[in-house]
C-alpha positions in Angstrom: 138.8 126.8 -90.9 138.7 129.4 -93.7 142.0 128.3 -95.1 140.8 124.6 -95.2 137.7 125.7 -97.1 139.8 127.6 -99.6 142.0 124.5 -100.2 138.9 122.4 -100.6 137.3 124.8 -103.2 140.6 125.0 -105.1 140.7 121.2 -105.3 137.1 121.1 -106.4 137.8 123.6 -109.2 140.8 121.4 -110.4 138.6 118.3 -110.4 135.9 120.1 -112.4 138.4 121.3 -114.9 139.7 117.8 -115.4 136.3 116.1 -115.9 135.3 118.8 -118.4 137.8 117.3 -120.8 136.0 114.0 -121.2 133.7 113.3 -124.1 130.5 111.3 -124.9 127.6 111.3 -127.3 123.9 111.1 -126.5 120.8 109.7 -128.1 118.9 112.8 -126.9 121.3 115.0 -128.8 121.1 115.6 -132.5 119.4 118.4 -134.4 115.8 119.1 -133.5 113.5 118.2 -136.5 112.2 121.2 -138.2 114.6 123.6 -136.5 117.9 123.7 -138.6 120.3 126.5 -137.8 120.0 129.5 -140.1 122.5 129.5 -143.0 124.5 132.3 -141.5 125.0 130.4 -138.3 126.3 127.2 -140.0 130.0 126.7 -139.4 132.4 127.1 -142.3 133.5 123.7 -143.7 136.1 124.7 -146.3 139.3 123.0 -145.5 137.9 121.0 -142.6 136.9 117.3 -142.4 133.2 116.5 -142.2 131.8 115.2 -138.9 131.7 111.5 -138.4 128.8 109.7 -140.0 125.6 110.1 -137.9 126.9 113.1 -136.0 125.5 116.5 -137.2 127.6 119.6 -137.6 127.8 122.0 -134.7 124.8 124.2 -134.1 124.3 127.9 -133.4 126.2 129.7 -130.6 124.8 128.9 -127.1 123.7 131.5 -124.5 122.8 130.3 -121.1 120.8 132.6 -118.8 119.9 132.2 -115.1 116.3 133.2 -114.6 114.7 134.2 -111.3 111.7 132.1 -110.5 110.2 133.3 -107.2 106.8 135.0 -107.1 108.2 138.5 -107.0 110.2 137.8 -110.2 107.2 136.8 -112.3 106.3 137.2 -115.1 109.5 136.5 -117.0 110.5 137.9 -120.3 112.0 136.2 -123.4 112.2 132.6 -122.1 109.6 131.3 -124.6 112.4 131.5 -127.2 114.7 129.2 -125.3 115.6 125.7 -126.8 115.9 124.1 -123.4 114.8 125.3 -119.9 116.1 123.6 -116.8 114.2 123.8 -113.5 116.7 123.6 -110.6 116.3 123.4 -106.8 117.8 126.3 -104.9 118.2 127.3 -101.3 115.1 127.8 -99.2 113.3 125.1 -101.1 112.6 127.3 -104.2 113.4 126.8 -107.8 115.4 128.7 -110.4 115.5 128.4 -114.2 118.5 127.9 -116.5 117.4 128.9 -120.0 119.5 127.7 -123.0 119.2 129.9 -126.2 120.6 128.8 -129.5 118.0 128.8 -132.3 116.6 132.2 -131.4 117.6 135.1 -129.1 114.9 137.5 -128.0 115.7 141.2 -127.6 115.2 141.0 -123.8 115.6 138.2 -121.3 115.0 138.1 -117.5 114.8 138.7 -114.7 118.4 137.5 -114.3 119.7 136.1 -111.0 122.7 134.4 -109.6 124.4 131.1 -110.7 124.7 127.9 -108.8 127.0 124.9 -108.5 124.5 122.8 -110.5 125.1 125.0 -113.5 128.9 124.4 -113.5 128.2 120.7 -114.3 125.2 121.2 -116.6 126.8 123.7 -119.0 129.8 121.8 -120.4 127.5 119.7 -122.6 126.8 122.9 -124.6 130.5 123.3 -125.5 131.7 126.7 -124.4 128.5 128.7 -123.9 128.2 132.3 -122.8 126.8 132.4 -119.2 124.7 135.4 -118.2 124.0 135.7 -114.5 124.0 138.3 -111.7 126.2 137.6 -108.8 127.3 134.4 -107.2 128.6 133.3 -103.8 132.3 134.1 -103.4 133.0 130.3 -102.9 131.4 129.6 -106.3 133.5 131.9 -108.4 136.5 129.5 -108.7 134.1 126.8 -110.1 132.7 129.2 -112.7 136.2 130.3 -113.6 137.2 126.7 -114.1 134.1 125.8 -116.1 134.2 126.0 -119.9 132.0 129.1 -120.1 132.4 132.7 -121.1 131.6 134.6 -118.0 129.1 137.3 -119.0 127.7 138.3 -115.6 126.5 141.9 -115.0 129.9 142.4 -113.3 131.8 141.5 -116.5 129.4 142.9 -119.1 127.5 145.8 -117.3 126.4 147.4 -120.6 124.2 144.4 -121.4 122.1 144.8 -118.3 119.4 147.2 -117.2 117.0 147.4 -114.3 113.2 147.7 -114.7 112.2 150.3 -112.1 108.6 149.1 -112.1 109.8 145.9 -110.4 111.5 145.5 -107.0 115.2 144.8 -106.6 116.7 142.2 -106.9 114.0 140.8 -109.2 114.3 143.5 -111.9 117.5 142.9 -113.8 117.1 142.3 -117.5 119.5 141.3 -120.3 120.1 142.5 -123.9 121.7 139.4 -125.4 122.9 141.3 -128.4 125.4 143.1 -126.2 127.1 139.9 -125.0 130.0 138.0 -126.6 128.7 135.0 -128.5 129.2 131.5 -127.1 130.8 128.7 -129.0 128.6 126.5 -131.3 126.5 123.8 -129.8 128.4 120.5 -130.2 126.8 118.5 -132.9 126.8 115.2 -130.9 124.9 116.9 -128.1 122.2 118.8 -130.1 118.6 117.7 -129.5 117.0 115.2 -131.8 113.2 115.0 -132.1 111.5 111.7 -132.9 108.2 110.0 -133.3 106.1 109.2 -130.2 107.4 106.1 -128.5 105.2 103.1 -128.1 103.4 102.5 -124.9 103.3 105.1 -122.2 100.5 106.0 -119.8 97.8 108.6 -120.7 98.5 111.6 -118.5 96.9 115.1 -118.4 98.6 116.5 -115.4 102.0 116.2 -113.7 103.5 118.1 -110.8 106.9 118.3 -109.2 107.0 119.6 -105.6 110.0 121.3 -103.9 109.9 122.2 -100.2 108.7 125.8 -101.0 107.6 125.6 -104.6 105.7 123.5 -107.1 106.0 123.2 -110.9 103.0 121.8 -112.7 102.2 120.8 -116.3 98.7 120.4 -117.8 98.4 118.7 -121.2 96.5 120.7 -123.8 95.3 118.5 -126.6 94.2 121.6 -128.6 97.6 123.3 -128.3 99.6 120.0 -128.2 101.8 121.2 -125.4 102.1 121.0 -121.6 100.9 124.3 -120.1 103.2 125.3 -117.2 102.2 126.5 -113.8 104.3 127.8 -110.9 103.0 127.5 -107.4 99.5 126.6 -108.7 99.2 129.7 -111.0 99.5 129.8 -114.8 103.1 130.6 -115.8 103.2 133.2 -118.6 105.8 135.5 -120.1 105.4 139.2 -120.8 106.2 138.8 -124.5 104.8 135.3 -125.3 101.8 134.5 -123.0 101.3 131.2 -121.4 104.4 129.0 -121.4 104.2 125.4 -122.3 106.6 123.0 -124.0 105.7 120.0 -126.2 108.0 117.9 -124.1 108.8 117.8 -120.4 111.5 115.6 -119.0 111.4 114.8 -115.2 114.9 113.7 -114.2 114.9 112.3 -110.7 118.3 113.2 -109.2 120.1 113.1 -106.0 120.2 116.5 -104.3 122.9 117.2 -101.7 123.8 120.3 -99.6 126.9 122.3 -100.6 129.1 124.3 -98.2 127.6 127.5 -99.6 124.8 129.2 -97.7 122.6 132.2 -98.4 122.3 135.3 -96.2 119.6 133.5 -94.1 121.9 130.5 -93.6 120.1 128.1 -95.9 122.4 125.6 -97.6 122.6 125.8 -101.4 121.5 122.4 -102.9 123.4 120.7 -105.7 121.5 118.5 -108.1 123.7 115.7 -109.3 123.2 115.4 -113.1 126.1 113.0 -113.8 125.2 109.4 -113.5 121.8 107.8 -114.0 118.4 107.6 -112.5 114.7 107.3 -113.2 113.0 109.6 -115.7 109.5 110.4 -116.9 109.3 111.9 -120.4 106.0 113.7 -121.0 104.9 114.2 -124.6 101.7 113.8 -126.7 99.5 113.5 -123.6 101.4 110.5 -122.2 104.1 109.7 -119.7 106.9 107.4 -120.7 108.9 105.9 -117.9 112.5 105.0 -118.2 116.1 105.8 -117.3 118.3 108.9 -117.8 122.0 108.5 -118.2 124.8 111.1 -118.5 128.3 109.8 -118.0 130.3 113.0 -118.1 129.8 116.8 -117.9 130.4 117.3 -121.6 127.9 114.6 -122.6 124.2 115.2 -123.1 121.8 113.1 -121.2 120.1 110.1 -122.9 116.7 108.8 -122.1 115.7 105.2 -122.7 112.6 103.1 -122.0 112.5 99.7 -120.2 113.7 97.8 -123.3 116.4 100.3 -124.1 114.4 102.1 -126.8 115.2 105.9 -127.0 112.7 108.2 -125.5 113.0 111.2 -127.8 111.2 114.6 -127.5 108.7 116.1 -129.8 109.8 119.1 -132.0 110.0 122.3 -130.0 111.1 123.6 -126.7 112.1 121.0 -124.0 111.9 121.5 -120.3 114.1 119.4 -118.0 112.9 119.4 -114.3 115.5 118.3 -111.8 113.3 116.5 -109.3 114.6 115.4 -105.9 
């Protein structure tokens, strides 16, 4: 039985390695208005051909960090500086965050927890990012090794991690990103583009996504012009930045299936399928815009379109993507 599982995992790793070589461009994927990369982060262009018309140059190096999101792990640190935050389902019906940093890197990020199979398919759209995490199931390690990421776990880069003794283990591991190797630049065709408010939409002041053991809520604040985040009914705030709340929230409705990996309690680890297409709600400017998400390959960014095919673009600023069953 064990030998059969090993062969299956090896085959899966080869498949992932193959699909990571495909390419695509996305509408939800050019530079964010008002947030150009600092001059020192712009790639050198001497002696190289300019990018094709309409495709921006690569962006800053990308760091992806897995963030613990159970009650004992709160409040987080540093995630208000992320460009994108994914909310993923994990075993036991809880959620975990994948924070993508490129425009800014705070001095401390955490608490850091383990990676999941969902990450191995989400991350190739960011080129070859550095992935910071703490631990993973042994069965997952071949998939991480096959993915186009720089493995910067606490096992590979121990000097970058410290524990906060005022918190309980395992919810107390924090990262100094300056001590990690940099990721590759964010591919130009996949960088986020901001745009004007789409036409139509439904006035909305509250939206909630429910997992079996967790809820993620967003309350529109017209005064602050952002969606104030809540976790399990309580305001979600960071130590260093106060109440968290992005200008744009994307609710991707995805298929979730069980993997062969289980936690210590025997709960199966879910996999959110982010390749393909499905229904989407884009929340911005106090309205909900319904449409379709589409992502044809792991190294492509998702696109979001309305009923008539019009692009549903985010407002300038941080974007949250909630993977909703």
